N, C-alpha and C positions, 0 to 999 in steps of 0.2 A: 184656340190658337195663342201661343205661348206668346208673352211680353217681349220686347226688347232686353230685359233685365234679367230673363230667364234662361237665355242663349248666349251664345257668342254673335258678338257685332259682326256684321257680314261684309266684309270689304271687296271692292274689282277695283284692280290696277288698269285702267285701258294705258298701254302702252302704245309707242311705235313700232318698238321693235323686240324679238326673245331677247335673250341674254347676250348674244351676239354685239349687239347695241351698248355703247358705256352709258348712256342714262338711264336707259330700263335695266340694266345689271346691276349698275350700283345705288340707282333709286329707287328700285322697287322688289327685284328680286332678291335683294340681298337683307332687304329686311324682313321678308317672307318669315325665315322660320322665327326672327324675334317676335313680331308679332303675334305669330300662331302662339308662343310661349305668353304672351300677353293677355290670350283669352279672344282672340281675333279667328274668324273664318276667310280666310285671304284666298282671291283667285286671280292671277293675273293673266290679264287676254290680251297679248302683243298682235298688233293688224298684221296684214300681207305685207312682207315686208320689199315686193318689187317695186323699183325705180323709173316706174314707167309708166304712159297714160293708163295702159291697161291695168295697172297694177294699181293706181290711185283709185280706177273707177273700183275695181274688188274692196277696195280699203273701205271707201264711201259705202257700198252697199253691205259689205259687212259690220258695221258698224251702225249703220240706219236699221238692218236688220236684228239686230243684236239688242237696240233698247229695251224693247217689251221685256226682257229674258233678264235685262240688266237692271229694272226696276222692280222685277217680281222676286230676284233673288238676294238682293243688295239692301242693305241699310244706307252704305254710304258708297259713290263712285269717285275714284281718284280719276282724272285725267294728266296722264304723263305727256310732260310739254304740248302736246296737241295732237287731232287725229293727220291731218297734212299739212306736211309745212306751206306755209307764206296763204294758203288757201282760208277764204272767208269762212269763218267758223258756223256755218247754217247747220253741221250736224251736232256740234256743241249743244247750240242752242235747244235741238229737239231734246237733245239731254236732260237740258236744264228743265225742260217742261214736263220731266217724267214724275214727277212729284219726288224723284230722290234727291240728296244732296251733293252738290258737286264739290270735291278739293283739286284745285289746280298745282300741280308742282311743275315746276319751271328752272332749269338749268341753264337758259342761254334767251338772248336778246331775239327772240322770236318773230320780233316786230319789224326787226332790222337784216340786214344784209352782209355776208362778208365783204369787202372792199372790191375783190376782183370779180363776185358773183352775180352779173346784174339777173334783174327778173325773165322767166321764162314767158313764153307766149300764156303758159297756163294760169302762173299767178300775174299778168299783168290784166288777163279775161276774167277769172274769178278770184282774184287775191283784195287785201285789203294791208293799208298801212298802220291801222288799227287793231290790228288780232289781239295784241296781249291787254290793250284796253279792255276790249269786248269779251275776254275771256275772262279776265278779274271781276267783271262786272257780273257774269251769270254765277261766280261760286261762291260757296260759303266761305270759305278760306282758300287763300294761297299760300304755300309752302316754295319760296324763292332760296336760289343754292346761292346768293351773297346780295349784301346789303345793296350794291349799285341797281340790280333788280328789284330788290325792294322796296327802296326809296322811290322808284318810278312807278309801281304798282299801286301804292299807298293813296295817294288821290283820288285813284277809283275804287279800291276796295282797302277800309283800314284794317283787317282782319288777314296780315300779312304777318308769315313768320320763317326767321332765316334760318335754313335748316343745312349747314354745305354738302357738297360731294365727299362722301367719307370712303374710307377703306373699314373692315372688323379688322382691326389689328390682331385680335384672338387668334387668328390665324398666319400672324407674322410677327415669329419671337425675334424680341430684341436685337439687333445686327452689335458685334463690336465696334468700336469706332475703325472707320474705315482710314487704309494705310494707301498712300499713292503707288503704283504697282512701278518696281524697277527692272523686269525680265521680260515686259511687253509694254506698247505703244498705250497710253492714256485716252481711254474710251468717252467720249464726249457723246451722249447719246439723247436723241430724241423718240416719242413714241408718239402717235397721231394717226394720220389716214390722209388718201391722196387729195380728199377737200380742203383740208389744213396745209399741206406740203406749203402753199405759196408763203407761210410766216417766216417757213428759214431761208428767205431771200435777205433777210434782215442781219443775216449772220455769215452768211458766203464768204465776203471778204475777210471778217474777223478769222473765221476758221481759215482761208486761206494762208493769212499772215502768222498764225500761230502754230501750222502745218511746217512753214518754213523754218521755225525755230524749236519746235518740240517735235518729240517722239508720239504724235496723236495717230488716232483714225475716230474717223466721225460714224455712228452708228445709228441707223434709222431703224423705227419698227411701224410698220404699215403706211412711211409715207411711197408718194409717187417715186417715178424715176426721176435721180438728183444727176443731170450728164453735166457735172462740175469736171473741170481740170485741175490739178496741182493741189487735191485734196485727198486724202487715205480715205475711202468709204466702204464701209459694209451695211448695207441696205438687207433689212430682212422682212419677211412679210408677216403680217399679224396675225396669229393664232390666239384663241383662249388657252389654248391648253401651255405656248410656250411663253405668254404675256410675259409674267413674271420671272419668269427666270429669267429671261431679255432682257429685263430692266437691270436686274440685280448686277448681269454682267457689266453694266454701265459701271464708269465710275467720276462722271460728273453728269450729271442731269441739266436740261436746258427747256424753256420754254420762251421764247421771242413772242412778241405780239405786236402786231401795230395798235397804235392810239386811235380808238374809233369805238361809234356806240358798239357796234356786233364786238369785237371783243372785250371792251369793259362790262359785258354783260357774261364771259367766261368764269367758268367755275375753280380752273385752276387742277382741273383731275389729275395731269401730267404731275405736276408739282407734289399733290399726296403720294402719288405711287412712287415720286424721287424719295420724300421722306421717309416714306415705311421702309425703302432699301437700305436709307441711312446713307444717302447720296447727296453730298454737297448739291446745291442748286445756283445755277444764275438763270435769271428771267427779265423781261421787261418789266420796269413799274407803271404796268396799265391794271386798273378793275383788281379783279383779287388776287392778282401775282402779288400785289405792294402787302396786302393787306395777310397773305400768307407767309410771305417771307418777313413779317413786322417790320417792313420799312427798311429792309436792310441789313437786321441781327440774328434772322436764320436763313440768309443765303443773302448773293450777290445780286446787285440789280443793274441792269445795264440799257443802254438807248440807243448811243450811236457806235459807228465801228469799231472807233477809239476803247472806247468803254468796254465793250465784248471782249476784244483782243486784253485790254489788261486784267479781265476778272478771269479771261482764262490762264493767262500769265500768274497771277496771282496764286489759284489753287493748283497750277502746276510746278511751283517753285515752291511755295509754302505748305510745309506737310504739317506745321500746328496748325495754320488756318482751315485747311482742308480736313484735319479731322476733328479741329471743332464745330465746321459747320456740319459734318456729318452727324454729330451729337445733336447740335442745335434743330436740326432739321425732326431729326428723328423724337424730339422733346416735343416739335410745334405738333407733328402729326398726334400723339401719343395725349396733350394739351386739349386738342378742337379738332382734329380731322377723326377720330374714333367714332366708327358707325356707333357704338354701344351707349355714346353718349346719348345719341336723341332718340333713341327708343321709344323713352318717356313722352317726349315731345310728341313723336307721330302719334301714340297710343292717345295721350290728350286730345290731338287734333281730332283724329277722325270717330274718339266716344262722344266729342262735343257737337261734331257735325251730325252723328247717327242721332243725335238725344239720348243717348244711353248715359247717363251720368254715374 
């Protein structure tokens, strides 16, 4: 039998979704080719993605029946987020008893809930408010997407590494400094999902105010329907094929957040996408948003309707500020949010977990 040193380290990522899900796409699939180049044998095993009681049951069965194979064919197992949202982690506990070291990769406050999403009957019956703690204690190492999550986890597991959600900027040529459009409306843009559309209520009145003063359009990608009067809207569906092009057609990118435990755990993926495209950014000063924008040096921060409206007005009327923040955002992406910077850290974490030094 070959020793671990004589063959590639075998790693299995257990993800909630396939590449259609942002967490799996950016924190597992995107690293796959880079880790293969580092000598790892990587398998990504997405769960059933049907969001129904029957779908969750199939996910549970899939994960339980995969324990023996995962232990037999891999040296280390990475749990990406968790198996079933807000469910007691009994299946993850079974994996922890399989004899293979676990690494937890978490990019959300999975023990918290969005402010407008009360617990379902399933999670009331089968869930636990201590899920993140229980998962952290099971794993050899936890990879956290931001320092807010890392600080929460350290009392439960001191082996925490911060790796932000990134893009491989080798596929994003550095754009020229952006200029404000002169022959069309300024496109203020947001990318997300129906699940997070509620955040847009924070900027509704500011958008209404700025629409009365300037020629703008509010463009969304992947949002739920917005039945807003008095605001020019361009609502587009999300697809993986069109995502990048649609973001690059924005002129300003925004990321409003409420200030709560759930939102403070978010990793600022929208901001990273805006930065990569060279977009000036306005965001709520919550959690990773503040860190990503360097406290306001790489973008504008806004909380109240007045602050949001003023931030829109400043970018639309000040071409020098607009171009400067366009460059500052791209510089920030290259400094901190380029996936290639974190391949050595992932390589070290996985080799140490597998005992392959």
